[in-house]
Every structure is written in structure tokens, then in C-alpha cells.
C-alpha positions as CSV (number, residue, x, y, z in Angstrom):
1,M,-51.1,-7.7,-25.8
2,K,-49.6,-4.2,-25.7
3,H,-50.5,-4.0,-22.0
4,L,-48.9,-7.4,-21.4
5,L,-45.7,-6.4,-23.2
6,L,-45.6,-3.2,-21.2
7,I,-45.9,-5.0,-17.9
8,A,-43.2,-7.5,-18.9
9,G,-40.9,-4.6,-19.8
10,V,-41.5,-2.9,-16.5
11,L,-40.8,-6.2,-14.6
12,A,-37.7,-6.8,-16.6
13,A,-36.5,-3.3,-15.9
14,A,-37.2,-3.7,-12.2
15,G,-35.3,-6.9,-12.1
16,C,-32.3,-5.2,-13.7
17,S,-32.3,-2.3,-11.3
18,E,-31.7,-4.8,-8.5
19,E,-28.5,-6.1,-10.0
20,P,-25.5,-4.9,-7.9
21,S,-23.2,-2.4,-9.6
22,P,-19.9,-4.0,-10.8
23,S,-18.0,-1.1,-9.1
24,A,-19.9,-1.4,-5.8
25,P,-17.8,-2.5,-2.7
26,S,-18.2,-6.1,-1.6
27,P,-20.6,-6.6,1.3
28,G,-18.6,-6.3,4.5
29,A,-15.8,-4.4,2.9
30,S,-13.9,-2.2,5.4
31,F,-11.0,0.3,5.2
32,S,-7.8,-1.7,5.9
33,F,-5.0,-0.3,3.7
34,F,-3.3,3.0,3.0
35,V,0.0,4.7,2.0
36,T,1.1,7.1,4.7
37,S,0.5,10.8,4.1
38,V,3.4,11.4,6.5
39,T,6.8,11.5,4.8
40,S,10.4,11.1,6.0
41,R,13.5,12.7,4.5
42,T,15.5,9.7,5.6
43,G,15.0,6.0,6.3
44,D,15.1,6.6,10.0
45,L,11.4,6.1,11.0
46,G,12.2,5.6,14.7
47,G,12.1,1.9,14.4
48,I,9.4,-0.6,13.3
49,A,7.3,0.0,16.5
50,A,7.3,3.8,15.8
51,A,6.2,3.1,12.2
52,D,3.3,1.0,13.6
53,A,2.3,3.9,15.8
54,T,2.3,6.3,12.8
55,C,-0.1,3.9,11.0
56,Q,-2.3,3.8,14.0
57,R,-2.3,7.6,14.4
58,L,-3.1,8.3,10.8
59,A,-5.9,5.8,10.8
60,A,-7.3,7.3,14.0
61,A,-7.2,10.8,12.4
62,V,-9.7,9.6,9.8
63,G,-11.9,7.8,12.3
64,Q,-10.5,4.3,11.8
65,G,-8.4,3.8,14.9
66,R,-10.4,1.0,16.4
67,R,-8.5,-1.7,14.4
68,S,-4.9,-2.7,14.9
69,W,-2.7,-1.2,12.2
70,R,0.8,-2.4,11.2
71,A,3.5,-1.0,8.9
72,Y,4.4,-3.2,6.0
73,L,8.1,-3.3,6.8
74,S,10.6,-6.1,7.2
75,A,13.3,-6.0,9.8
76,E,16.4,-8.0,10.6
77,R,16.0,-7.7,14.4
78,D,12.5,-6.9,15.6
79,P,12.3,-6.2,19.3
80,A,8.7,-7.4,19.3
81,N,10.0,-10.8,17.9
82,N,12.8,-11.4,20.4
83,N,15.1,-9.5,18.1
84,Q,14.6,-12.1,15.3
85,P,13.9,-11.3,11.7
86,T,10.4,-10.1,10.8
87,H,8.9,-10.4,7.3
88,A,6.5,-7.6,6.2
89,R,4.0,-10.2,4.9
90,D,3.7,-11.8,8.4
91,R,2.7,-8.5,10.1
92,I,-0.5,-7.7,8.2
93,G,-3.0,-10.5,8.7
94,T,-4.5,-12.5,5.9
95,G,-6.9,-10.0,4.2
96,P,-8.9,-9.0,2.4
97,W,-7.7,-5.4,2.3
98,Y,-9.5,-2.3,1.0
99,N,-8.4,1.3,0.6
100,I,-10.3,4.3,2.0
101,N,-12.6,4.3,-1.1
102,L,-13.4,0.6,-0.4
103,A,-11.7,-0.5,-3.6
104,L,-10.2,-3.9,-3.2
105,V,-6.4,-4.0,-2.9
106,A,-6.2,-7.8,-2.6
107,S,-8.3,-10.7,-1.2
108,D,-5.4,-12.6,0.4
109,L,-1.6,-12.7,0.8
110,A,-1.1,-14.6,-2.5
111,E,-3.1,-12.1,-4.5
112,L,-1.5,-9.2,-2.8
113,H,2.0,-10.3,-3.6
114,A,1.1,-11.2,-7.2
115,R,-0.3,-7.8,-8.1
116,R,1.4,-4.6,-9.4
117,G,1.3,-1.1,-8.2
118,D,-1.7,1.2,-9.2
119,A,-2.0,4.9,-8.5
120,E,-5.8,4.6,-8.1
121,I,-5.6,1.8,-5.6
122,F,-2.4,2.6,-3.6
123,V,-3.6,5.9,-2.1
124,D,-3.1,7.5,1.3
125,E,-5.5,7.4,4.3
126,R,-7.5,10.3,2.8
127,G,-7.8,8.8,-0.6
128,R,-5.2,11.0,-2.3
129,R,-3.0,9.6,-5.0
130,I,0.7,9.4,-4.4
131,N,2.8,11.6,-6.7
132,G,4.4,9.3,-9.3
133,V,4.9,9.0,-13.0
134,W,1.3,8.3,-13.9
135,I,-0.3,10.5,-16.5
136,A,-0.9,14.1,-15.2
137,S,0.7,13.4,-11.9
138,P,1.9,16.5,-10.1
139,G,5.6,16.7,-9.0
140,P,7.8,15.8,-7.4
141,N,7.8,12.0,-7.9
142,E,7.3,10.3,-4.5
143,H,6.2,6.8,-5.6
144,D,9.1,5.0,-3.9
145,I,7.6,3.3,-0.8
146,L,9.8,1.8,1.9
147,T,9.4,-1.9,2.5
148,G,12.8,-3.7,3.0
149,S,11.2,-6.6,1.3
150,N,11.4,-9.0,-1.6
151,A,8.4,-9.2,-4.0
152,D,7.0,-12.1,-1.9
153,G,7.0,-9.9,1.3
154,T,10.1,-11.5,2.9
155,L,13.1,-9.6,4.4
156,I,16.0,-8.4,2.3
157,P,19.0,-8.3,4.7
158,G,20.9,-5.0,4.5
159,R,18.0,-3.2,2.9
160,T,16.1,-2.0,6.0
161,C,18.0,1.2,7.0
162,G,19.2,-0.5,10.1
163,D,15.7,-1.7,10.9
164,W,14.3,1.7,10.2
165,T,16.5,3.5,12.7
166,S,19.4,4.8,10.5
167,S,20.0,7.7,8.1
168,A,23.6,6.6,7.4
169,A,24.8,7.1,3.8
170,T,26.4,3.6,4.0
171,M,23.0,1.9,4.4
172,G,20.3,1.0,1.9
173,S,16.6,0.3,1.7
174,Q,14.3,-1.6,-0.6
175,V,11.4,0.3,-2.1
176,G,8.3,-0.5,-4.1
177,H,6.4,1.7,-6.7
178,S,3.0,2.6,-5.5
179,D,1.9,3.5,-9.1
180,G,3.5,0.5,-10.7
181,F,5.6,2.6,-13.1
182,G,9.3,3.2,-13.7
183,P,10.9,5.9,-15.8
184,N,8.8,7.0,-18.8
185,R,6.0,4.9,-17.4
186,T,7.7,1.6,-18.1
187,T,6.6,-1.5,-16.3
188,A,9.7,-3.5,-17.5
189,G,11.6,-5.6,-15.0
190,T,10.7,-4.9,-11.4
191,F,9.4,-1.4,-11.9
192,S,5.7,-2.5,-11.7
193,S,6.3,-4.0,-8.2
194,W,4.4,-2.2,-5.5
195,N,6.8,-3.6,-2.8
196,S,10.2,-4.4,-4.3
197,A,11.1,-2.3,-7.3
198,H,14.7,-1.3,-6.5
199,T,17.1,-0.2,-3.8
200,G,17.0,3.2,-2.2
201,Q,19.0,5.5,0.0
202,C,18.7,5.8,3.8
203,A,20.4,9.2,4.0
204,N,18.0,10.8,1.6
205,T,14.8,9.1,0.4
206,A,14.2,11.6,-2.4
207,P,16.7,10.6,-5.1
208,G,15.0,8.2,-7.5
209,G,11.5,9.3,-6.5
210,G,10.9,8.8,-2.8
211,A,9.6,10.6,0.3
212,G,10.0,8.1,3.0
213,R,6.4,6.9,2.9
214,F,5.4,3.3,3.8
215,Y,2.3,1.1,3.6
216,C,-0.1,0.5,6.5
217,F,-2.5,-2.5,6.8
218,A,-5.2,-3.3,9.4
219,R,-4.9,-6.8,10.8
């Protein structure tokens, strides 16, 4: 009887060892999202096409340049769209998207635009957290990420720094919070939004906690 119980225990243990780890990436997961490590003192990114090129270059630098990468930016007049408005959500495919650590960002557009920022998930192309107001974050705060978008990923007119070509003090941007926190780590109001937390400046992205970073997605 003891031998039978021992064998049963071994078989049970073997069965348990084959269970997938809850933290393991989903089968087929691939790197498809990051926050740019490159920063900009102003909202002039050289235009939306130049922002796309930055995404492509940064992805290629970590061996992931085979896919088509796009900046999550809305624009009022997009040259690639016959100078018609472009919504950030329409530029990035349908998901799912994973960061460089193969942690799931979102399965689809609905899930993406329903979630909040998270310093562990919204990392750059090398897996580094973006300075913010999360516990033990180094300074300065740089969690303001340029989007020009509403929370649903659609364009906010007048909040794109002249379609990402202007550093004029009279122009504004819309930014999200990569860490999902506002002052004193509050998540009140829109502060938890990863893509539409508040307005920002085009002449200087630093006030309020920015560095001219933006999001990149693989289509």
C-alpha cells in the first residue's frame, strides 16, 4: 500500500509539473509594444512619418525591425492619409500587443483603451521603466507620453503640436501617463489614463512630467 501511495504521489507531482506557469507568456506572444527611449525637448517630432521611423529604428536596434512599427499619435492632417485626420487607434493594428518582456499589454483595441497605465508594463524597447511617480522611481518625472488623443484613441483637434511639427508656445499636446499615476500617486480623474491624462506644452515637454516620449506598436 505504501508503494502504491508513493507511486500515486509521484504521478500527481509529475502532472502538476506540466501545468503552465501563470506568469508564462502566451504561446505565440511576440514583442509588439514599447515606449520610446528617445526623448524630445519639444513636441516637434519631425512629423508623424518621422515618429514612425523612430519607432522602426528603435525596434531594429533590439533586433525587432522585421515588423512594421507605428507611432501611437493622432494627427489633424496626415500626409499618408491625403491630409485627412488620423486617429492613433487606427494606426496600430488589432492586437494582441506584448512588451519586450512578453508581458501582455492588451489583447485587442477595446481592452487597450479600457486599461490604465502601469510602470511595469509600459516600458521602453529595452525593458526599462519610464521615470514617473511610482514608488522608488528615480527622477525626473517623465511619465507624460505624447498622443494627441482622447481615451478611446481618437484625435483631439488642437492637441497635436501642429501634427508633431511645432514647438510653438501657443500650441498644445495631449499626453497620457505611462505609470497610471498623477501627483502623490493619485489615480483620480484621468490621471490613470495611459493615453489621455491631460494637456501638455509643445514648446517644452518637461513641465508637468514629460520628456517628449511616445508609444510604438507593431502592426
